[in-house]
Chimera marker file (.cmm) of the C-alpha trace (Angstrom):
<marker_set name="trace">
<marker id="1" x="0.000" y="0.000" z="0.000" r="1" g="1" b="0" radius="0.5"/>
<marker id="2" x="1.390" y="3.404" z="-1.003" r="1" g="1" b="0" radius="0.5"/>
<marker id="3" x="1.970" y="6.086" z="1.628" r="1" g="1" b="0" radius="0.5"/>
<marker id="4" x="-0.882" y="8.371" z="0.541" r="1" g="1" b="0" radius="0.5"/>
<marker id="5" x="-3.317" y="5.453" z="0.325" r="1" g="1" b="0" radius="0.5"/>
<marker id="6" x="-2.213" y="4.226" z="3.768" r="1" g="1" b="0" radius="0.5"/>
<marker id="7" x="-2.691" y="7.692" z="5.287" r="1" g="1" b="0" radius="0.5"/>
<marker id="8" x="-6.182" y="7.883" z="3.765" r="1" g="1" b="0" radius="0.5"/>
<marker id="9" x="-7.001" y="4.492" z="5.291" r="1" g="1" b="0" radius="0.5"/>
<marker id="10" x="-5.496" y="5.607" z="8.622" r="1" g="1" b="0" radius="0.5"/>
<marker id="11" x="-7.636" y="8.746" z="8.608" r="1" g="1" b="0" radius="0.5"/>
<marker id="12" x="-10.714" y="6.672" z="7.716" r="1" g="1" b="0" radius="0.5"/>
<marker id="13" x="-10.090" y="4.308" z="10.665" r="1" g="1" b="0" radius="0.5"/>
<marker id="14" x="-9.684" y="7.236" z="13.055" r="1" g="1" b="0" radius="0.5"/>
<marker id="15" x="-12.765" y="9.055" z="11.747" r="1" g="1" b="0" radius="0.5"/>
<marker id="16" x="-14.913" y="5.923" z="12.164" r="1" g="1" b="0" radius="0.5"/>
<marker id="17" x="-13.772" y="5.182" z="15.704" r="1" g="1" b="0" radius="0.5"/>
<marker id="18" x="-15.573" y="6.659" z="18.697" r="1" g="1" b="0" radius="0.5"/>
<marker id="19" x="-12.633" y="5.891" z="20.996" r="1" g="1" b="0" radius="0.5"/>
<marker id="20" x="-8.855" y="6.322" z="20.682" r="1" g="1" b="0" radius="0.5"/>
<marker id="21" x="-6.934" y="3.728" z="18.633" r="1" g="1" b="0" radius="0.5"/>
<marker id="22" x="-3.446" y="2.734" z="19.748" r="1" g="1" b="0" radius="0.5"/>
<marker id="23" x="-0.461" y="3.054" z="17.434" r="1" g="1" b="0" radius="0.5"/>
<marker id="24" x="0.138" y="-0.684" z="17.823" r="1" g="1" b="0" radius="0.5"/>
<marker id="25" x="-3.426" y="-1.489" z="16.768" r="1" g="1" b="0" radius="0.5"/>
<marker id="26" x="-3.247" y="0.842" z="13.756" r="1" g="1" b="0" radius="0.5"/>
<marker id="27" x="0.120" y="-0.590" z="12.724" r="1" g="1" b="0" radius="0.5"/>
<marker id="28" x="-1.308" y="-4.102" z="12.810" r="1" g="1" b="0" radius="0.5"/>
<marker id="29" x="-4.405" y="-3.067" z="10.844" r="1" g="1" b="0" radius="0.5"/>
<marker id="30" x="-2.321" y="-1.388" z="8.139" r="1" g="1" b="0" radius="0.5"/>
<marker id="31" x="0.545" y="-3.892" z="8.077" r="1" g="1" b="0" radius="0.5"/>
<marker id="32" x="3.291" y="-1.423" z="9.019" r="1" g="1" b="0" radius="0.5"/>
<marker id="33" x="5.424" y="-0.604" z="12.053" r="1" g="1" b="0" radius="0.5"/>
<marker id="34" x="4.223" y="1.654" z="14.845" r="1" g="1" b="0" radius="0.5"/>
<marker id="35" x="6.928" y="4.140" z="13.828" r="1" g="1" b="0" radius="0.5"/>
<marker id="36" x="5.368" y="4.420" z="10.356" r="1" g="1" b="0" radius="0.5"/>
<marker id="37" x="2.040" y="5.224" z="12.055" r="1" g="1" b="0" radius="0.5"/>
<marker id="38" x="3.738" y="7.950" z="14.138" r="1" g="1" b="0" radius="0.5"/>
<marker id="39" x="5.200" y="9.445" z="10.957" r="1" g="1" b="0" radius="0.5"/>
<marker id="40" x="1.882" y="9.215" z="9.113" r="1" g="1" b="0" radius="0.5"/>
<marker id="41" x="0.086" y="10.935" z="12.010" r="1" g="1" b="0" radius="0.5"/>
<marker id="42" x="2.663" y="13.758" z="11.867" r="1" g="1" b="0" radius="0.5"/>
<marker id="43" x="2.095" y="14.145" z="8.124" r="1" g="1" b="0" radius="0.5"/>
<marker id="44" x="-1.692" y="14.198" z="8.553" r="1" g="1" b="0" radius="0.5"/>
<marker id="45" x="-1.422" y="16.830" z="11.283" r="1" g="1" b="0" radius="0.5"/>
<marker id="46" x="0.835" y="18.894" z="9.018" r="1" g="1" b="0" radius="0.5"/>
<marker id="47" x="-2.069" y="19.178" z="6.572" r="1" g="1" b="0" radius="0.5"/>
<marker id="48" x="-4.439" y="20.278" z="9.364" r="1" g="1" b="0" radius="0.5"/>
<marker id="49" x="-6.127" y="16.996" z="10.186" r="1" g="1" b="0" radius="0.5"/>
<marker id="50" x="-7.480" y="17.084" z="13.756" r="1" g="1" b="0" radius="0.5"/>
<marker id="51" x="-5.739" y="14.083" z="15.260" r="1" g="1" b="0" radius="0.5"/>
<marker id="52" x="-4.960" y="14.039" z="18.956" r="1" g="1" b="0" radius="0.5"/>
<marker id="53" x="-2.482" y="11.819" z="20.739" r="1" g="1" b="0" radius="0.5"/>
<marker id="54" x="-4.019" y="10.723" z="24.019" r="1" g="1" b="0" radius="0.5"/>
<marker id="55" x="-2.806" y="8.334" z="26.688" r="1" g="1" b="0" radius="0.5"/>
<marker id="56" x="-5.143" y="5.747" z="25.118" r="1" g="1" b="0" radius="0.5"/>
<marker id="57" x="-4.099" y="6.247" z="21.502" r="1" g="1" b="0" radius="0.5"/>
<marker id="58" x="-4.946" y="8.451" z="18.535" r="1" g="1" b="0" radius="0.5"/>
<marker id="59" x="-8.298" y="10.152" z="18.187" r="1" g="1" b="0" radius="0.5"/>
<marker id="60" x="-9.867" y="12.107" z="15.349" r="1" g="1" b="0" radius="0.5"/>
<marker id="61" x="-11.359" y="15.244" z="16.826" r="1" g="1" b="0" radius="0.5"/>
<marker id="62" x="-13.755" y="17.705" z="15.231" r="1" g="1" b="0" radius="0.5"/>
<marker id="63" x="-13.708" y="20.951" z="17.189" r="1" g="1" b="0" radius="0.5"/>
<marker id="64" x="-17.219" y="22.102" z="17.834" r="1" g="1" b="0" radius="0.5"/>
<marker id="65" x="-17.808" y="25.723" z="16.925" r="1" g="1" b="0" radius="0.5"/>
<marker id="66" x="-20.376" y="26.342" z="19.652" r="1" g="1" b="0" radius="0.5"/>
<marker id="67" x="-18.021" y="25.342" z="22.482" r="1" g="1" b="0" radius="0.5"/>
<marker id="68" x="-15.825" y="27.820" z="24.324" r="1" g="1" b="0" radius="0.5"/>
<marker id="69" x="-12.244" y="27.388" z="25.531" r="1" g="1" b="0" radius="0.5"/>
<marker id="70" x="-10.022" y="28.962" z="28.131" r="1" g="1" b="0" radius="0.5"/>
<marker id="71" x="-6.473" y="28.245" z="29.206" r="1" g="1" b="0" radius="0.5"/>
<marker id="72" x="-6.073" y="28.104" z="33.001" r="1" g="1" b="0" radius="0.5"/>
<marker id="73" x="-2.675" y="28.433" z="34.714" r="1" g="1" b="0" radius="0.5"/>
<marker id="74" x="-2.662" y="26.159" z="37.749" r="1" g="1" b="0" radius="0.5"/>
<marker id="75" x="-0.301" y="24.943" z="40.445" r="1" g="1" b="0" radius="0.5"/>
<marker id="76" x="-0.754" y="22.007" z="42.815" r="1" g="1" b="0" radius="0.5"/>
<marker id="77" x="0.954" y="18.911" z="44.190" r="1" g="1" b="0" radius="0.5"/>
<marker id="78" x="1.006" y="15.537" z="42.468" r="1" g="1" b="0" radius="0.5"/>
<marker id="79" x="-1.360" y="14.216" z="45.151" r="1" g="1" b="0" radius="0.5"/>
<marker id="80" x="-3.904" y="16.860" z="44.105" r="1" g="1" b="0" radius="0.5"/>
<marker id="81" x="-3.979" y="15.948" z="40.387" r="1" g="1" b="0" radius="0.5"/>
<marker id="82" x="-7.158" y="13.867" z="40.636" r="1" g="1" b="0" radius="0.5"/>
<marker id="83" x="-9.019" y="16.499" z="42.648" r="1" g="1" b="0" radius="0.5"/>
<marker id="84" x="-7.992" y="19.252" z="40.209" r="1" g="1" b="0" radius="0.5"/>
<marker id="85" x="-9.054" y="17.266" z="37.121" r="1" g="1" b="0" radius="0.5"/>
<marker id="86" x="-12.302" y="16.059" z="38.737" r="1" g="1" b="0" radius="0.5"/>
<marker id="87" x="-13.129" y="19.667" z="39.641" r="1" g="1" b="0" radius="0.5"/>
<marker id="88" x="-13.080" y="20.437" z="35.927" r="1" g="1" b="0" radius="0.5"/>
<marker id="89" x="-14.900" y="17.427" z="34.430" r="1" g="1" b="0" radius="0.5"/>
<marker id="90" x="-17.585" y="17.292" z="37.131" r="1" g="1" b="0" radius="0.5"/>
<marker id="91" x="-18.590" y="20.839" z="36.193" r="1" g="1" b="0" radius="0.5"/>
<marker id="92" x="-18.853" y="19.895" z="32.505" r="1" g="1" b="0" radius="0.5"/>
<marker id="93" x="-15.405" y="20.830" z="31.230" r="1" g="1" b="0" radius="0.5"/>
<marker id="94" x="-13.180" y="18.794" z="28.942" r="1" g="1" b="0" radius="0.5"/>
<marker id="95" x="-9.453" y="18.982" z="29.654" r="1" g="1" b="0" radius="0.5"/>
<marker id="96" x="-7.951" y="19.184" z="26.180" r="1" g="1" b="0" radius="0.5"/>
<marker id="97" x="-4.281" y="19.300" z="27.145" r="1" g="1" b="0" radius="0.5"/>
<marker id="98" x="-1.550" y="20.040" z="29.644" r="1" g="1" b="0" radius="0.5"/>
<marker id="99" x="1.070" y="22.664" z="28.825" r="1" g="1" b="0" radius="0.5"/>
<marker id="100" x="4.327" y="23.509" z="30.564" r="1" g="1" b="0" radius="0.5"/>
<marker id="101" x="6.604" y="26.423" z="29.781" r="1" g="1" b="0" radius="0.5"/>
<marker id="102" x="10.090" y="24.980" z="30.269" r="1" g="1" b="0" radius="0.5"/>
<marker id="103" x="13.000" y="27.462" z="30.525" r="1" g="1" b="0" radius="0.5"/>
<marker id="104" x="15.194" y="25.372" z="28.196" r="1" g="1" b="0" radius="0.5"/>
<marker id="105" x="12.835" y="23.327" z="26.011" r="1" g="1" b="0" radius="0.5"/>
<marker id="106" x="10.148" y="25.971" z="25.547" r="1" g="1" b="0" radius="0.5"/>
<marker id="107" x="6.467" y="25.148" z="25.439" r="1" g="1" b="0" radius="0.5"/>
<marker id="108" x="5.613" y="21.453" z="25.803" r="1" g="1" b="0" radius="0.5"/>
<marker id="109" x="1.999" y="20.481" z="25.077" r="1" g="1" b="0" radius="0.5"/>
<marker id="110" x="0.448" y="17.047" z="25.535" r="1" g="1" b="0" radius="0.5"/>
<marker id="111" x="-3.124" y="16.221" z="24.502" r="1" g="1" b="0" radius="0.5"/>
<marker id="112" x="-5.232" y="14.733" z="27.320" r="1" g="1" b="0" radius="0.5"/>
<marker id="113" x="-8.889" y="14.788" z="26.166" r="1" g="1" b="0" radius="0.5"/>
<marker id="114" x="-10.374" y="14.017" z="29.589" r="1" g="1" b="0" radius="0.5"/>
<marker id="115" x="-14.099" y="14.657" z="29.906" r="1" g="1" b="0" radius="0.5"/>
<marker id="116" x="-15.464" y="12.111" z="32.383" r="1" g="1" b="0" radius="0.5"/>
<marker id="117" x="-14.599" y="11.015" z="35.929" r="1" g="1" b="0" radius="0.5"/>
<marker id="118" x="-13.719" y="7.545" z="34.621" r="1" g="1" b="0" radius="0.5"/>
<marker id="119" x="-11.209" y="9.024" z="32.147" r="1" g="1" b="0" radius="0.5"/>
<marker id="120" x="-9.690" y="11.118" z="34.952" r="1" g="1" b="0" radius="0.5"/>
<marker id="121" x="-9.401" y="8.078" z="37.239" r="1" g="1" b="0" radius="0.5"/>
<marker id="122" x="-7.701" y="6.061" z="34.472" r="1" g="1" b="0" radius="0.5"/>
<marker id="123" x="-5.264" y="8.913" z="33.795" r="1" g="1" b="0" radius="0.5"/>
<marker id="124" x="-4.423" y="9.250" z="37.495" r="1" g="1" b="0" radius="0.5"/>
<marker id="125" x="-3.977" y="5.477" z="37.762" r="1" g="1" b="0" radius="0.5"/>
<marker id="126" x="-1.420" y="5.633" z="34.953" r="1" g="1" b="0" radius="0.5"/>
<marker id="127" x="0.375" y="8.572" z="36.574" r="1" g="1" b="0" radius="0.5"/>
<marker id="128" x="0.593" y="6.602" z="39.825" r="1" g="1" b="0" radius="0.5"/>
<marker id="129" x="1.656" y="3.261" z="38.341" r="1" g="1" b="0" radius="0.5"/>
<marker id="130" x="4.121" y="4.284" z="35.627" r="1" g="1" b="0" radius="0.5"/>
<marker id="131" x="7.699" y="5.025" z="36.568" r="1" g="1" b="0" radius="0.5"/>
<marker id="132" x="7.586" y="8.642" z="35.432" r="1" g="1" b="0" radius="0.5"/>
<marker id="133" x="6.680" y="12.064" z="36.761" r="1" g="1" b="0" radius="0.5"/>
<marker id="134" x="3.943" y="14.419" z="35.568" r="1" g="1" b="0" radius="0.5"/>
<marker id="135" x="5.030" y="17.242" z="33.245" r="1" g="1" b="0" radius="0.5"/>
<marker id="136" x="4.205" y="19.815" z="35.929" r="1" g="1" b="0" radius="0.5"/>
<marker id="137" x="7.211" y="18.579" z="37.888" r="1" g="1" b="0" radius="0.5"/>
<marker id="138" x="9.457" y="20.155" z="35.228" r="1" g="1" b="0" radius="0.5"/>
<marker id="139" x="8.165" y="23.616" z="36.143" r="1" g="1" b="0" radius="0.5"/>
<marker id="140" x="7.766" y="23.534" z="39.943" r="1" g="1" b="0" radius="0.5"/>
<marker id="141" x="4.138" y="22.352" z="39.611" r="1" g="1" b="0" radius="0.5"/>
<marker id="142" x="3.048" y="25.329" z="37.462" r="1" g="1" b="0" radius="0.5"/>
<marker id="143" x="1.260" y="24.268" z="34.293" r="1" g="1" b="0" radius="0.5"/>
<marker id="144" x="-1.669" y="25.152" z="32.054" r="1" g="1" b="0" radius="0.5"/>
<marker id="145" x="-4.752" y="23.308" z="30.886" r="1" g="1" b="0" radius="0.5"/>
<marker id="146" x="-6.883" y="24.243" z="27.901" r="1" g="1" b="0" radius="0.5"/>
<marker id="147" x="-10.454" y="23.611" z="29.011" r="1" g="1" b="0" radius="0.5"/>
<marker id="148" x="-13.402" y="23.334" z="26.643" r="1" g="1" b="0" radius="0.5"/>
<marker id="149" x="-17.019" y="23.730" z="27.775" r="1" g="1" b="0" radius="0.5"/>
<marker id="150" x="-20.449" y="24.336" z="26.304" r="1" g="1" b="0" radius="0.5"/>
<marker id="151" x="-20.808" y="27.823" z="27.802" r="1" g="1" b="0" radius="0.5"/>
<marker id="152" x="-18.831" y="30.703" z="29.305" r="1" g="1" b="0" radius="0.5"/>
<marker id="153" x="-20.826" y="30.153" z="32.505" r="1" g="1" b="0" radius="0.5"/>
<marker id="154" x="-19.355" y="26.668" z="32.890" r="1" g="1" b="0" radius="0.5"/>
<marker id="155" x="-15.843" y="28.047" z="32.383" r="1" g="1" b="0" radius="0.5"/>
<marker id="156" x="-16.557" y="30.674" z="35.056" r="1" g="1" b="0" radius="0.5"/>
<marker id="157" x="-17.740" y="27.952" z="37.458" r="1" g="1" b="0" radius="0.5"/>
<marker id="158" x="-14.566" y="25.958" z="36.763" r="1" g="1" b="0" radius="0.5"/>
<marker id="159" x="-12.402" y="29.027" z="37.375" r="1" g="1" b="0" radius="0.5"/>
<marker id="160" x="-14.219" y="29.727" z="40.645" r="1" g="1" b="0" radius="0.5"/>
<marker id="161" x="-13.805" y="26.122" z="41.784" r="1" g="1" b="0" radius="0.5"/>
<marker id="162" x="-10.098" y="26.053" z="40.940" r="1" g="1" b="0" radius="0.5"/>
<marker id="163" x="-9.586" y="29.373" z="42.747" r="1" g="1" b="0" radius="0.5"/>
<marker id="164" x="-11.473" y="28.203" z="45.877" r="1" g="1" b="0" radius="0.5"/>
<marker id="165" x="-9.345" y="25.064" z="46.043" r="1" g="1" b="0" radius="0.5"/>
<marker id="166" x="-6.160" y="27.095" z="45.646" r="1" g="1" b="0" radius="0.5"/>
<marker id="167" x="-5.196" y="25.505" z="42.315" r="1" g="1" b="0" radius="0.5"/>
<marker id="168" x="-5.526" y="28.605" z="40.152" r="1" g="1" b="0" radius="0.5"/>
<marker id="169" x="-2.122" y="30.220" z="39.831" r="1" g="1" b="0" radius="0.5"/>
<marker id="170" x="-2.193" y="33.859" z="40.956" r="1" g="1" b="0" radius="0.5"/>
<marker id="171" x="-1.511" y="35.310" z="37.502" r="1" g="1" b="0" radius="0.5"/>
<marker id="172" x="-4.682" y="33.760" z="35.962" r="1" g="1" b="0" radius="0.5"/>
<link id1="1" id2="2" r="1" g="1" b="0" radius="0.2"/>
<link id1="2" id2="3" r="1" g="1" b="0" radius="0.2"/>
<link id1="3" id2="4" r="1" g="1" b="0" radius="0.2"/>
<link id1="4" id2="5" r="1" g="1" b="0" radius="0.2"/>
<link id1="5" id2="6" r="1" g="1" b="0" radius="0.2"/>
<link id1="6" id2="7" r="1" g="1" b="0" radius="0.2"/>
<link id1="7" id2="8" r="1" g="1" b="0" radius="0.2"/>
<link id1="8" id2="9" r="1" g="1" b="0" radius="0.2"/>
<link id1="9" id2="10" r="1" g="1" b="0" radius="0.2"/>
<link id1="10" id2="11" r="1" g="1" b="0" radius="0.2"/>
<link id1="11" id2="12" r="1" g="1" b="0" radius="0.2"/>
<link id1="12" id2="13" r="1" g="1" b="0" radius="0.2"/>
<link id1="13" id2="14" r="1" g="1" b="0" radius="0.2"/>
<link id1="14" id2="15" r="1" g="1" b="0" radius="0.2"/>
<link id1="15" id2="16" r="1" g="1" b="0" radius="0.2"/>
<link id1="16" id2="17" r="1" g="1" b="0" radius="0.2"/>
<link id1="17" id2="18" r="1" g="1" b="0" radius="0.2"/>
<link id1="18" id2="19" r="1" g="1" b="0" radius="0.2"/>
<link id1="19" id2="20" r="1" g="1" b="0" radius="0.2"/>
<link id1="20" id2="21" r="1" g="1" b="0" radius="0.2"/>
<link id1="21" id2="22" r="1" g="1" b="0" radius="0.2"/>
<link id1="22" id2="23" r="1" g="1" b="0" radius="0.2"/>
<link id1="23" id2="24" r="1" g="1" b="0" radius="0.2"/>
<link id1="24" id2="25" r="1" g="1" b="0" radius="0.2"/>
<link id1="25" id2="26" r="1" g="1" b="0" radius="0.2"/>
<link id1="26" id2="27" r="1" g="1" b="0" radius="0.2"/>
<link id1="27" id2="28" r="1" g="1" b="0" radius="0.2"/>
<link id1="28" id2="29" r="1" g="1" b="0" radius="0.2"/>
<link id1="29" id2="30" r="1" g="1" b="0" radius="0.2"/>
<link id1="30" id2="31" r="1" g="1" b="0" radius="0.2"/>
<link id1="31" id2="32" r="1" g="1" b="0" radius="0.2"/>
<link id1="32" id2="33" r="1" g="1" b="0" radius="0.2"/>
<link id1="33" id2="34" r="1" g="1" b="0" radius="0.2"/>
<link id1="34" id2="35" r="1" g="1" b="0" radius="0.2"/>
<link id1="35" id2="36" r="1" g="1" b="0" radius="0.2"/>
<link id1="36" id2="37" r="1" g="1" b="0" radius="0.2"/>
<link id1="37" id2="38" r="1" g="1" b="0" radius="0.2"/>
<link id1="38" id2="39" r="1" g="1" b="0" radius="0.2"/>
<link id1="39" id2="40" r="1" g="1" b="0" radius="0.2"/>
<link id1="40" id2="41" r="1" g="1" b="0" radius="0.2"/>
<link id1="41" id2="42" r="1" g="1" b="0" radius="0.2"/>
<link id1="42" id2="43" r="1" g="1" b="0" radius="0.2"/>
<link id1="43" id2="44" r="1" g="1" b="0" radius="0.2"/>
<link id1="44" id2="45" r="1" g="1" b="0" radius="0.2"/>
<link id1="45" id2="46" r="1" g="1" b="0" radius="0.2"/>
<link id1="46" id2="47" r="1" g="1" b="0" radius="0.2"/>
<link id1="47" id2="48" r="1" g="1" b="0" radius="0.2"/>
<link id1="48" id2="49" r="1" g="1" b="0" radius="0.2"/>
<link id1="49" id2="50" r="1" g="1" b="0" radius="0.2"/>
<link id1="50" id2="51" r="1" g="1" b="0" radius="0.2"/>
<link id1="51" id2="52" r="1" g="1" b="0" radius="0.2"/>
<link id1="52" id2="53" r="1" g="1" b="0" radius="0.2"/>
<link id1="53" id2="54" r="1" g="1" b="0" radius="0.2"/>
<link id1="54" id2="55" r="1" g="1" b="0" radius="0.2"/>
<link id1="55" id2="56" r="1" g="1" b="0" radius="0.2"/>
<link id1="56" id2="57" r="1" g="1" b="0" radius="0.2"/>
<link id1="57" id2="58" r="1" g="1" b="0" radius="0.2"/>
<link id1="58" id2="59" r="1" g="1" b="0" radius="0.2"/>
<link id1="59" id2="60" r="1" g="1" b="0" radius="0.2"/>
<link id1="60" id2="61" r="1" g="1" b="0" radius="0.2"/>
<link id1="61" id2="62" r="1" g="1" b="0" radius="0.2"/>
<link id1="62" id2="63" r="1" g="1" b="0" radius="0.2"/>
<link id1="63" id2="64" r="1" g="1" b="0" radius="0.2"/>
<link id1="64" id2="65" r="1" g="1" b="0" radius="0.2"/>
<link id1="65" id2="66" r="1" g="1" b="0" radius="0.2"/>
<link id1="66" id2="67" r="1" g="1" b="0" radius="0.2"/>
<link id1="67" id2="68" r="1" g="1" b="0" radius="0.2"/>
<link id1="68" id2="69" r="1" g="1" b="0" radius="0.2"/>
<link id1="69" id2="70" r="1" g="1" b="0" radius="0.2"/>
<link id1="70" id2="71" r="1" g="1" b="0" radius="0.2"/>
<link id1="71" id2="72" r="1" g="1" b="0" radius="0.2"/>
<link id1="72" id2="73" r="1" g="1" b="0" radius="0.2"/>
<link id1="73" id2="74" r="1" g="1" b="0" radius="0.2"/>
<link id1="74" id2="75" r="1" g="1" b="0" radius="0.2"/>
<link id1="75" id2="76" r="1" g="1" b="0" radius="0.2"/>
<link id1="76" id2="77" r="1" g="1" b="0" radius="0.2"/>
<link id1="77" id2="78" r="1" g="1" b="0" radius="0.2"/>
<link id1="78" id2="79" r="1" g="1" b="0" radius="0.2"/>
<link id1="79" id2="80" r="1" g="1" b="0" radius="0.2"/>
<link id1="80" id2="81" r="1" g="1" b="0" radius="0.2"/>
<link id1="81" id2="82" r="1" g="1" b="0" radius="0.2"/>
<link id1="82" id2="83" r="1" g="1" b="0" radius="0.2"/>
<link id1="83" id2="84" r="1" g="1" b="0" radius="0.2"/>
<link id1="84" id2="85" r="1" g="1" b="0" radius="0.2"/>
<link id1="85" id2="86" r="1" g="1" b="0" radius="0.2"/>
<link id1="86" id2="87" r="1" g="1" b="0" radius="0.2"/>
<link id1="87" id2="88" r="1" g="1" b="0" radius="0.2"/>
<link id1="88" id2="89" r="1" g="1" b="0" radius="0.2"/>
<link id1="89" id2="90" r="1" g="1" b="0" radius="0.2"/>
<link id1="90" id2="91" r="1" g="1" b="0" radius="0.2"/>
<link id1="91" id2="92" r="1" g="1" b="0" radius="0.2"/>
<link id1="92" id2="93" r="1" g="1" b="0" radius="0.2"/>
<link id1="93" id2="94" r="1" g="1" b="0" radius="0.2"/>
<link id1="94" id2="95" r="1" g="1" b="0" radius="0.2"/>
<link id1="95" id2="96" r="1" g="1" b="0" radius="0.2"/>
<link id1="96" id2="97" r="1" g="1" b="0" radius="0.2"/>
<link id1="97" id2="98" r="1" g="1" b="0" radius="0.2"/>
<link id1="98" id2="99" r="1" g="1" b="0" radius="0.2"/>
<link id1="99" id2="100" r="1" g="1" b="0" radius="0.2"/>
<link id1="100" id2="101" r="1" g="1" b="0" radius="0.2"/>
<link id1="101" id2="102" r="1" g="1" b="0" radius="0.2"/>
<link id1="102" id2="103" r="1" g="1" b="0" radius="0.2"/>
<link id1="103" id2="104" r="1" g="1" b="0" radius="0.2"/>
<link id1="104" id2="105" r="1" g="1" b="0" radius="0.2"/>
<link id1="105" id2="106" r="1" g="1" b="0" radius="0.2"/>
<link id1="106" id2="107" r="1" g="1" b="0" radius="0.2"/>
<link id1="107" id2="108" r="1" g="1" b="0" radius="0.2"/>
<link id1="108" id2="109" r="1" g="1" b="0" radius="0.2"/>
<link id1="109" id2="110" r="1" g="1" b="0" radius="0.2"/>
<link id1="110" id2="111" r="1" g="1" b="0" radius="0.2"/>
<link id1="111" id2="112" r="1" g="1" b="0" radius="0.2"/>
<link id1="112" id2="113" r="1" g="1" b="0" radius="0.2"/>
<link id1="113" id2="114" r="1" g="1" b="0" radius="0.2"/>
<link id1="114" id2="115" r="1" g="1" b="0" radius="0.2"/>
<link id1="115" id2="116" r="1" g="1" b="0" radius="0.2"/>
<link id1="116" id2="117" r="1" g="1" b="0" radius="0.2"/>
<link id1="117" id2="118" r="1" g="1" b="0" radius="0.2"/>
<link id1="118" id2="119" r="1" g="1" b="0" radius="0.2"/>
<link id1="119" id2="120" r="1" g="1" b="0" radius="0.2"/>
<link id1="120" id2="121" r="1" g="1" b="0" radius="0.2"/>
<link id1="121" id2="122" r="1" g="1" b="0" radius="0.2"/>
<link id1="122" id2="123" r="1" g="1" b="0" radius="0.2"/>
<link id1="123" id2="124" r="1" g="1" b="0" radius="0.2"/>
<link id1="124" id2="125" r="1" g="1" b="0" radius="0.2"/>
<link id1="125" id2="126" r="1" g="1" b="0" radius="0.2"/>
<link id1="126" id2="127" r="1" g="1" b="0" radius="0.2"/>
<link id1="127" id2="128" r="1" g="1" b="0" radius="0.2"/>
<link id1="128" id2="129" r="1" g="1" b="0" radius="0.2"/>
<link id1="129" id2="130" r="1" g="1" b="0" radius="0.2"/>
<link id1="130" id2="131" r="1" g="1" b="0" radius="0.2"/>
<link id1="131" id2="132" r="1" g="1" b="0" radius="0.2"/>
<link id1="132" id2="133" r="1" g="1" b="0" radius="0.2"/>
<link id1="133" id2="134" r="1" g="1" b="0" radius="0.2"/>
<link id1="134" id2="135" r="1" g="1" b="0" radius="0.2"/>
<link id1="135" id2="136" r="1" g="1" b="0" radius="0.2"/>
<link id1="136" id2="137" r="1" g="1" b="0" radius="0.2"/>
<link id1="137" id2="138" r="1" g="1" b="0" radius="0.2"/>
<link id1="138" id2="139" r="1" g="1" b="0" radius="0.2"/>
<link id1="139" id2="140" r="1" g="1" b="0" radius="0.2"/>
<link id1="140" id2="141" r="1" g="1" b="0" radius="0.2"/>
<link id1="141" id2="142" r="1" g="1" b="0" radius="0.2"/>
<link id1="142" id2="143" r="1" g="1" b="0" radius="0.2"/>
<link id1="143" id2="144" r="1" g="1" b="0" radius="0.2"/>
<link id1="144" id2="145" r="1" g="1" b="0" radius="0.2"/>
<link id1="145" id2="146" r="1" g="1" b="0" radius="0.2"/>
<link id1="146" id2="147" r="1" g="1" b="0" radius="0.2"/>
<link id1="147" id2="148" r="1" g="1" b="0" radius="0.2"/>
<link id1="148" id2="149" r="1" g="1" b="0" radius="0.2"/>
<link id1="149" id2="150" r="1" g="1" b="0" radius="0.2"/>
<link id1="150" id2="151" r="1" g="1" b="0" radius="0.2"/>
<link id1="151" id2="152" r="1" g="1" b="0" radius="0.2"/>
<link id1="152" id2="153" r="1" g="1" b="0" radius="0.2"/>
<link id1="153" id2="154" r="1" g="1" b="0" radius="0.2"/>
<link id1="154" id2="155" r="1" g="1" b="0" radius="0.2"/>
<link id1="155" id2="156" r="1" g="1" b="0" radius="0.2"/>
<link id1="156" id2="157" r="1" g="1" b="0" radius="0.2"/>
<link id1="157" id2="158" r="1" g="1" b="0" radius="0.2"/>
<link id1="158" id2="159" r="1" g="1" b="0" radius="0.2"/>
<link id1="159" id2="160" r="1" g="1" b="0" radius="0.2"/>
<link id1="160" id2="161" r="1" g="1" b="0" radius="0.2"/>
<link id1="161" id2="162" r="1" g="1" b="0" radius="0.2"/>
<link id1="162" id2="163" r="1" g="1" b="0" radius="0.2"/>
<link id1="163" id2="164" r="1" g="1" b="0" radius="0.2"/>
<link id1="164" id2="165" r="1" g="1" b="0" radius="0.2"/>
<link id1="165" id2="166" r="1" g="1" b="0" radius="0.2"/>
<link id1="166" id2="167" r="1" g="1" b="0" radius="0.2"/>
<link id1="167" id2="168" r="1" g="1" b="0" radius="0.2"/>
<link id1="168" id2="169" r="1" g="1" b="0" radius="0.2"/>
<link id1="169" id2="170" r="1" g="1" b="0" radius="0.2"/>
<link id1="170" id2="171" r="1" g="1" b="0" radius="0.2"/>
<link id1="171" id2="172" r="1" g="1" b="0" radius="0.2"/>
</marker_set>
């Protein structure tokens, strides 16, 4: 299968799936290595295809015009990750990403796509069981989240909740 044909098939698989597909699964389906999938995803993103890399795999994402977004600067301990994320999703927000501003490496962004308590719990379980540290540890716990919600009112409620819990960084 030629590269362009494979990328079209890859995009088709992602568009048809309601849940993330792992690189390993996609590689097996298309008869290539996982590294080829990574390269194909990069090429598809370069031509403005909305493909997110989540902890569960790749996901085709159509941004919804009627939703609103805000980037919140937060700071908290590793033990408070679940409470912070639950505070957002329980009010109706979707955590699109985590961003850190590293003094050497610049801006590092990782897609999260967390919108339910179950997704938050699974993410926290992975953080706790993998032998790694959260990105926020690179920047003394200060990081940003892009939050998407149906209304400005929901974003205001999320901001209020984060502020009350002491998670909202003073400059936000």
